[in-house]
N, C-alpha and C positions, 0 to 999 in steps of 0.2 A: 504494500500500500504506500503510494507516494505522499509527499507532504501536503499536496493540494487536497487529496482525499481525506487525510487526517484533519485538516482544517475544516472541511465541509462537514464531516461527521461530528466533530467536536461542537459545532454550532447547531447542526440539525437534530441530533439525538435529544438534547435537553428540550429543544422546542417541540419535538414530537410528544415527549412526556407532558409538557405544559398543555399542548393542544388536547390531549386525551383527557386531562383532568377538567377542562372547561365544562363539558356537558354534565359533569358530576354535580355541579352546583344546582342545576335544575332538577337532575334525577333525584338528589337527596330530598329536595322539597316535595317532589311528587311522592316519593316513598313514604315520607312522614305523614303527609295529609291523607295518603291512601289508607292509613290505619285509623282515620277518625270516624269512619262509618257512614260517610255521605259522599256520593259521587260528585256532588256540587263542588266540594273542596278541590278535587282533582281538576275539574273544569276551570275553576277560578285560577289555580296555579298555572294551568296551560295558557289561559288568556293573558294573565299578568306577565308571565315569562315571555310570551310572544311580543307583547308591547315593548318590553325593555330590550329584547334581542334585536328588534328592528331599529330602535333608537340608537343603541350602542354600535350596531353594525354600520349604520349610516355615518357615525362619527368615528369609525375606525381609522379614518385618515390621520387622526392624531398620532396613531402608532406608526402607520406606514410612511407617512411623509417625514416624520421625525427620524426614523431609522435611516432612510436614504440620505438625507442631508447631513446627518451626524456622521455616517460612515465616510462620506466624501470629505467632510472637514477633518476627520481623523486621518484620512489618507494624505491630506495636505499638511498635516501636523499643525493645523490652525486650532489650537486649544482654546483660544478666546471665543472663536465661533462655536466650538463644541459646547461650551458653557452657556453661550447665548441661546443656542437652539433648545437646550433643556429648559431654560427660563421662559422662552417664548412659548414652547409647547405647553408647559404647565399653566401659563397665563391664559392661553387660548382655551385650554381644557376647562379651567375654572370659569371663564366667561361663558362658554357654551353651557356648562352645568347650571349656572345662575339663570340663564335664559330658559332652560328646561324647567327649573323650579318655578320661575315666574309664570310660565305658560302651562303648568301642569294640569290645570282644569280644562282648558281647550284641547290639550293633547289627549286627555282621558276621554273627553266627549267624542272626539273624532275617532279614536280607536274603538270605542264601544259602538259607535254608529256603523263602522265598517265591519266589525266582527259580529255584532248583534247577538250577544249571549243571552241566555235565559235570565229571568229576573233574579233568581237566587244566586246564580253564578255571578251575575254582574255586581250584586251587593258584596259578595265575598271578594271578588276581584278588585273592587273599589278600595276595600280595606287594605289589601295587599299592595295595590298600586301606590296609594298615598303615603305608605310607609317606605316602600322601596325606592320611590323617586328621590328620597333624600340621600340615596347612595350615589347619585349622579356625580357629585364633585369627586368622590373617591375613585369611581370607575374611570372618569375621563382624565383625571390627573395620572392615574395608573397607566392609561393608554400611552400618554406621553413619556412616562418613565420607562415603560417596557420598550417602546420604540427607540429611546435613547440608549438603553442597555444593549439592544441588538446592534445599533449603529456602532457601539463601543466594542463590538465583537464578544459580547457577554450574553449568552442565552441561559446560563446556569441560574442567574438571579431570578429571571421570570419563572423558571421551573420551580425553584424553591418557594417563591411567592404563591404560585398556583396551588402547590401542595398544602401549604400552611392555610390558605384561604379555605380549601375544602375541609380540612380538619376542623377549623374554627366553625364553619357552617354546620357541619354534622353535630358537633358538641353543643353549640348554642341553640340550634333549632330543636334538637332532641330535648334538652333541658326545659326550654321555654314552652314547648308543646305538651310534653308528657309529665313534667314535674310541676311547672307553674300553670299549666292548663290554659295557655293563651291562644291556643288553636291557630287560626289564620294569622293573627297578629304576631304570634310567636315565630312562625315560619318567616314572616317578613322581617322581623327584628333580627332573627338569626342571619338572614342574608345581609342585612346592613352591617352587622357586627363583622361578618367575614370580609366584606368589602373594605371597611376601614382598617381591619387588621392587616389586610394586604397592603394598603396604602402606608400604614405606619411602618411595616416591615421594609417596604421598598425604600422609604425615606431613610430608615436606619442604615440599610445597606449602602445607600448612596453616600451618606455623610461619613460612614465608617471606612469605606473603600475608595472613595473618590474625593476625599477631603483635600488632597493636594491641588485639585483643580480650582479651589477657591481663589488662589492668587491670580488666576486667569479671568476672573469675573470682572468685566469692565462695563460700566454703565454706558459709556459712549458708544453709540451705534446699536445698543441693545434692541431698540424698536425703530431702527432706521427704516425709512420709507421703502428703499429698494429691497432690503432684506425681508421686510414684512410682506411686500408685494410678491416676492418669490415664494415665501412660505405659504401665502394664501393661494397663489396660482397652482403650486404643486398639490396642495390639499383640496382645492376646489375640483381639480381634475380627478383626484382619487374619490372624492365625494360623489361626483356625477357618475363615475365608473361603478361605484357601489350601488347607486340608484338603479343602474341597468341590471346588475346582478340580482338585486332584491326584486325587481319587476319580473325577471324570468322565473325566479324561484317561487314567488307568490302566485304567478299565473300557473306554473306547473302544478302547484297545490290545488288551486281553485278549479283548474280544468279537470283534474282527477276527481274532485268532489262532485262536479256536475255529472260525472259518469256513474255515480252510485257509490254506496258505502263500501262494497267489495273492492272495486278498482281503486278507490281512495286509499283503502288499507294496503292494497298491493303496492301502489306507488310509494306510499309512506315507508313500507318495509324495504323495498328495493333501494330507495334513496339512502337508507342507512348504510348500504354498501358504498355508495358514493361518499358519504360523510366520513366513513371509516378511512377510505383511501385519501380523502382530502386532509385529514389530520396528519397523516404521515408526509404527504407531499408538501404541505405547508411548512413542515420543518426544513425541508430542502430549499423552499422559497425564502425562508428567513435567512438561511445560510447564504443564499444568493444576494439578498439585500445587503448583508453585512460585508461580505468579501468583495463582491463586484463594485459596491459603492466605494469601498476603501481603495481598491486598485484604480478605479476610474478617477477618484479624487487625487490620487498620487500620479496620475497620467502614465501608469504602467500598463500599457495596452497588452503586453505579452502575458502577464499574469492574469489580466482581466479576461482575455479570450480563453486562456488555459482553464480558468475557473468555470467559464460557461460550458466548455466541453466536458469537464468532469461532472458538472451538475446534470448535464443531459445523460451522461453515462449512468449516474445513480438513479436518475428518473426512469430510464429504461429498465434497470434492474428491479426497482420497486414495482413498476408496472407489470413486469413479467411475473414477479412473486404474487401480486394480488390477483392477476388473471388466473394463474394456476390455482391459487387458494379458493377463488370464487367458483371455478369449475368443479373442484374436488369437494369443497365443503360449504358452498354457498347455500344450498337448500337446507343443510343441517343448521346453519346459522339462522335462517328464517324461522325454522321450527323452534329455536331457542327464544325468539322474540314473540312468537304467538303459537297458541295451540289450536287456533281456529283452522280446521281442516279445509274449509271452503276457500279461505284466503291463501293458504299455502298452495293448494291445488291450482288456484287461478293465477298465482304468480309464475307458474312454470311456463306459461305462454309468453311471458315478457322477460324471462330471466336472462336471455341472450343479450338484451340491451344492457343489463347491469354488468355482464361480463365484459362488454365493450368499453365500459367507462375508463378503466385505467389508461389504456393506450390512447383513447380519444382525448382525455383531459390532461395527460402528463405534461405536454409542451406548454400549455397555458399556465400551469402552476410554476414551472421553472422560469418561464419568461416574465411572469408577474414579479418574481423576486428580483430578477435582473433589472427590469424596467424601474421598479421602485428604488433599487439601490443607486441607479444612475439618474434618478428623478426624470426619466423620459416619460412623464405621466400623461402628456397630451396624446402620445401615440398609443399608450395603454388604454386611454379613454376611447380613442377612435376604434380600436380593435373590439372593445366591449360594446360600443354602439352598433357597429356593423354586424357583429355576431348575434346581438340581441335582435336586430332586424331579421337576420337569417332564421332565428328561432321562431319568431312570430309569423314570418312568411311561410315557412315549411308547415307549421301547424295549420295556418289558414288554408293552405293549398291541399293538404292531404287528410285533414281530420274528417271530412265527410266520408271518405272511403275507408280509412284505416283506424279511425277512432283512437284508442289509447296507444296503439303502435305508432301513430303519427306524432303523438306527444313525446314519446321516447326518441323517435327519429329526430325530431326537432331539437331535443336536448343534447343528443350525441353530436349532431352537426354543429350546434352552438358551441360545445366544448372544443371541437376540432377547429372551428373557424377562428376562435380566439388564438389558438396556437399557431395556425397557418398565417394569420395576419401579422402576428408579432414576429414570426420568423421572417416574413417578407419585409417588414419595416427594418429589422436588424440587417438584413442583406442589402437593403437600400442605404445603409449608413445613417439611419435615424438615431442611433445611440452608439 
């Protein structure tokens, strides 16, 4: 194994562990309320979690934009700019969080209008929402800190923070629900405790391990117009790109729902195979952000291109592994998720689409990391826009004839189009 592979794996593996722990926060909440004896609690957690997942997903640019610009500044050995980027990101994160807090009632109204939950579910979800919304400052500042750590070539700290958050969530929620009998409020407060525990730990690690950077903190130019303009340009591109991703994923869900409960369940189960693959590939994307940004910032094009080649090597290896895994054990995995015989049986007709996911989506994940690392976000946005148009166009053209198969065809072509377009832009010298 050469030094480039060791660098990639040292960054990717902790990120993979961090990614896998992310869904545990929601799963723990569902598991706890699932023992309260009323299905409305599960529905409320589902609705509440969906609202915050969308909000935080949309503002994920705070992590991605920060990592790319930080890794480039590190590559240039511009430590003053490294510290400025951390402060800018934290300031913007806090500002966005304050806007969310001020707009929490209109946001809740719009979300419930779109989701239209039953009255009992809505009442419980409202309780959950109005407590968890106060976690926005912790989450959005954490996004900036996480992006900064990745840009500093450190994915171990985000991994440790994710693990500690999950332990705190499990302990706090369990005690508040089953010992103090706070029910839905207990679950929400447990989530808040976990979020602020993660923030406090992240800040502690920052001051303990990066204290030497304090001497590079310079007020002059901290919020300079040209620097802030670039910061918001990069992040607005990532935001709009995320809107495209959210639109595709939400439409995929709603299109499945319109085809009946069984096909909705089938699509939901098969998408778990995509999510599982994405957790692993995101780890390599994070490695791409850190390393490609660093070498690009240092103007070392030899190491930059070498890193891209090795990232694709690992992408192919991971895709091959998951393809074989899904062919051999995919159906068994679905049976672990549900014991509904009708759903498992119906999934067989669409299982080939899920097997195609790894190789269809691999290039998009790798290129996303590279593009974010070198902050070529405008071209990443265009690839997302055009591939989203492909998705909706294929669905519109083939859905009358092929139904749910058309939905999966559209999704697979959407993944492929992102990778193909980004490869084309790279070959044209856009980054």
